[in-house]
C-alpha positions as CSV (number, residue, x, y, z in Angstrom):
1,X,19.3,-4.5,6.4
2,X,17.6,-2.8,3.6
3,X,18.8,0.1,1.6
4,X,16.8,3.2,0.6
5,X,14.5,1.6,-2.2
6,X,12.7,3.5,-4.7
7,X,9.2,4.8,-3.9
8,X,7.8,5.5,-7.3
9,X,6.9,3.4,-10.3
10,X,9.4,3.4,-13.2
11,X,9.4,6.5,-15.3
12,X,12.7,6.7,-17.1
13,X,14.0,3.1,-17.4
14,X,14.4,0.4,-14.8
15,X,15.1,1.6,-11.4
16,X,16.1,-0.5,-8.5
17,X,18.3,-0.2,-5.5
18,X,21.5,-2.3,-5.4
19,X,19.8,-4.7,-3.0
20,X,16.6,-5.0,-5.2
21,X,18.9,-5.7,-8.3
22,X,20.5,-8.5,-6.2
23,X,17.2,-10.2,-5.4
24,X,16.0,-9.9,-9.0
25,X,19.1,-11.6,-10.2
26,X,18.7,-14.3,-7.7
27,X,15.2,-14.7,-9.2
28,X,16.5,-15.0,-12.8
29,X,18.9,-17.9,-11.7
30,X,16.2,-19.5,-9.5
31,X,18.3,-19.5,-6.4
32,X,16.1,-21.5,-4.0
33,X,18.8,-21.1,-1.1
34,X,18.0,-17.5,-0.9
35,X,14.4,-18.0,-0.1
36,X,14.6,-18.5,3.8
37,X,17.2,-15.6,3.7
38,X,14.6,-13.4,2.1
39,X,11.9,-14.5,4.5
40,X,14.2,-13.5,7.3
41,X,15.1,-10.1,5.6
42,X,11.3,-9.3,5.0
43,X,10.8,-9.2,8.9
44,X,12.9,-5.9,8.9
45,X,10.8,-4.2,6.3
46,X,8.6,-1.5,7.5
47,X,4.9,-1.8,6.9
48,X,5.1,1.1,4.4
49,X,8.1,-0.2,2.5
50,X,9.3,1.1,-0.8
51,X,7.9,0.1,-4.1
52,X,11.1,-1.2,-5.5
53,X,11.5,-3.6,-2.6
54,X,8.1,-5.0,-3.1
55,X,8.7,-5.5,-6.8
56,X,11.9,-7.2,-6.2
57,X,10.2,-9.5,-3.6
58,X,7.4,-10.2,-6.0
59,X,9.7,-11.0,-8.9
60,X,11.8,-13.3,-6.8
61,X,8.8,-15.2,-5.3
62,X,7.2,-15.6,-8.8
63,X,10.3,-17.4,-9.9
64,X,11.2,-19.3,-6.7
65,X,7.6,-19.7,-4.9
66,X,8.4,-20.2,-1.2
67,X,5.7,-20.3,1.6
68,X,8.0,-19.1,4.3
69,X,7.3,-15.6,3.1
70,X,3.5,-15.7,3.4
71,X,3.3,-14.2,6.9
72,X,5.6,-11.3,6.2
73,X,3.8,-10.6,2.9
74,X,0.5,-10.7,4.7
75,X,1.8,-8.2,7.5
76,X,2.9,-5.8,4.7
77,X,-0.2,-6.2,2.6
78,X,-2.4,-5.5,5.7
79,X,-0.6,-2.2,6.1
80,X,-1.0,-1.1,2.5
81,X,-4.4,-2.4,1.6
82,X,-7.4,-0.3,0.8
83,X,-6.8,1.6,-2.4
84,X,-9.3,-0.1,-4.8
85,X,-11.5,2.7,-6.2
86,X,-15.2,3.1,-6.9
87,X,-14.7,6.6,-8.3
88,X,-13.9,7.4,-11.9
89,X,-10.3,7.8,-13.0
90,X,-10.7,11.5,-13.6
91,X,-11.5,12.0,-9.9
92,X,-8.3,10.4,-8.7
93,X,-6.2,12.8,-6.6
94,X,-4.0,14.9,-9.2
95,X,-0.9,14.6,-7.3
96,X,1.3,12.0,-9.2
97,X,2.7,10.4,-6.1
98,X,-0.9,9.4,-5.0
99,X,-2.2,8.3,-8.3
100,X,-0.9,5.0,-9.1
101,X,1.7,3.8,-6.8
102,X,-0.6,2.7,-3.9
103,X,-2.7,0.5,-6.3
104,X,0.2,-0.9,-8.2
105,X,2.0,-1.7,-4.9
106,X,-1.1,-3.2,-3.3
107,X,-2.0,-5.2,-6.4
108,X,1.4,-6.6,-6.9
109,X,1.7,-7.7,-3.4
110,X,-1.8,-9.3,-3.3
111,X,-1.0,-11.2,-6.5
112,X,2.3,-12.3,-5.0
113,X,0.6,-13.5,-1.7
114,X,-2.3,-15.2,-3.4
115,X,0.0,-17.2,-5.8
116,X,1.8,-18.5,-2.7
117,X,-1.5,-19.8,-1.2
118,X,-2.8,-16.7,0.5
119,X,-3.4,-16.1,4.3
120,X,-7.0,-15.8,5.7
121,X,-8.2,-15.0,2.2
122,X,-6.6,-11.5,2.6
123,X,-5.0,-11.4,-1.0
124,X,-8.2,-12.9,-2.6
125,X,-10.5,-10.3,-1.0
126,X,-8.1,-7.5,-2.0
127,X,-8.0,-8.9,-5.7
128,X,-11.7,-9.3,-5.7
129,X,-12.1,-5.7,-4.6
130,X,-10.3,-4.5,-7.7
131,X,-12.5,-6.4,-10.2
132,X,-14.7,-3.5,-10.7
133,X,-12.1,-0.7,-10.5
134,X,-12.8,2.0,-13.0
135,X,-9.1,1.8,-14.0
136,X,-9.6,-1.2,-16.2
137,X,-5.9,-2.3,-16.2
138,X,-6.3,-2.7,-12.5
139,X,-9.4,-4.7,-12.8
140,X,-7.8,-6.8,-15.6
141,X,-4.8,-7.5,-13.4
142,X,-6.8,-8.7,-10.4
143,X,-8.9,-10.9,-12.8
144,X,-5.8,-12.6,-14.1
145,X,-4.1,-12.8,-10.8
146,X,-7.2,-14.6,-9.5
147,X,-7.4,-17.0,-12.4
148,X,-3.6,-17.8,-12.2
149,X,-4.1,-18.8,-8.7
150,X,-6.9,-21.1,-9.0
151,X,-5.9,-24.8,-8.2
152,X,-7.0,-27.5,-10.5
């Protein structure tokens, strides 16, 4: 059901698989009829799914919030969590594939779940774990996501 998405962050322009591009296009036109289809599609995503798929899902759900995706987002987030750091940025692993992607993927998915209402405080706890991350952009992202998700 899913194609081979791209596993790394964007280096040279926007990179998405054809399916990711279609999901993002449906986000831009705010196609609400696609939300239940996406929720069903997400069931076939492996726990360690590609970065580009999660990015496309996050973009779609930011444009068309739909709580039917909460359970699958929580399942994926449970599988990819645990990358908040307590070490200095210079001590991160030197291999580029391990340096940014896990944190970005985790933060992006946690924000998406949190804005949809969260499940068992999973996203909230993950975002809070990043508030003191030595990589300040991660800490700022988590802070902003937590403030965006506050209910009046």
